[in-house]
N, C-alpha and C positions, 0 to 999 in steps of 0.2 A: 198317446191319445186315449182318452177314456172311451169305453164302449157306449154306444148309443142305446138307451133303453127303448124297447119296442113292446107293442101290444100284439095280441094274436092277429088282429086285423092287418097291422103293418108287416107282421111276419109273413102273412099270406102274400102280400105284395112283393116281398123279397123273394119268396119261393117262385112267384110268377116270373120275376126277372131272371131267376136262375134257369127256368125252363126255356127261356128265349136266349140264354147265354149272354145277357146284357151285363155290361160292366158296372151298371148302377147298383148291382147287388153286392159288390165288393165292399167289405167293411167289417167292423167288429160290433156285435150287438149283444145286449144283455136282456134276457127274458127269464123272469122268475128265478133269478140267481144263477142262471146258466149263461155262460159266455159262448156265443157263436161267432166263429171267425171264418169269413168267406174271403178267400184270396185266389189269385190265379196261380195254378200249378207251374212251377219252374219259371216264374217270371224273373227276368234279369233285373239287376239293380237299377239300370238306366230306365227300364220300363216302370218300376215302382216309383222312382224319383220323378219321372215325368207326370205320373198320375197325381202324386202329392203336390207338385208344382201347379198343375192346372186346378186342382181342388182348392188350394190356398188362394190362387189368383182370382178365381171366380167368387170366392167368399170375401174378397177384399182384405186378405191377410198378407203379411210380409212372407215372401217365399222362403226366407232363411229361418226366421225364428217363430213365425206364426202370430206375431203381434198385429193388432188391428191397424191398418193404414188409414191415415186421416187426410193426407194431402193429395190433391189432384194435379195432374200434369196440365198446365194452363193451355198448352197447344192442342191437346187431344180431348181434354175434359174427363179422362179416365183416371182412376186411382193409380198411384205409383205401385210398382211391384214390390218395393222395399219400404220398410219403416224409415223414419228419419235417421236413426242411428246407423242402419246399414247403408242408407243412401250416402251418408257422409264417408263411411269406410270404403264402400265398393265403387260407387259412382262418382267419386271425388274427382274434380277437374284438376288436371296436372298443369 
């Protein structure tokens, strides 16, 4: 994933999140050619994957490949968690 470009004002907001130990500060940022990476120390693989899963799901992206999901579940009205390609592969009816 590419680092998110930030300004001094948004960098101040990130620092405020760090002061409160908020997980909203976690990420990779680019400020004037410097890459700032904020991550949780000794986070397990499962914890990192869960964070990635929730971030992609909330943004309407496929949780496997990150592609934009376009179809909604007709029963719930929410976007599917997988793109069409992965729905065919993973959620295929037997």
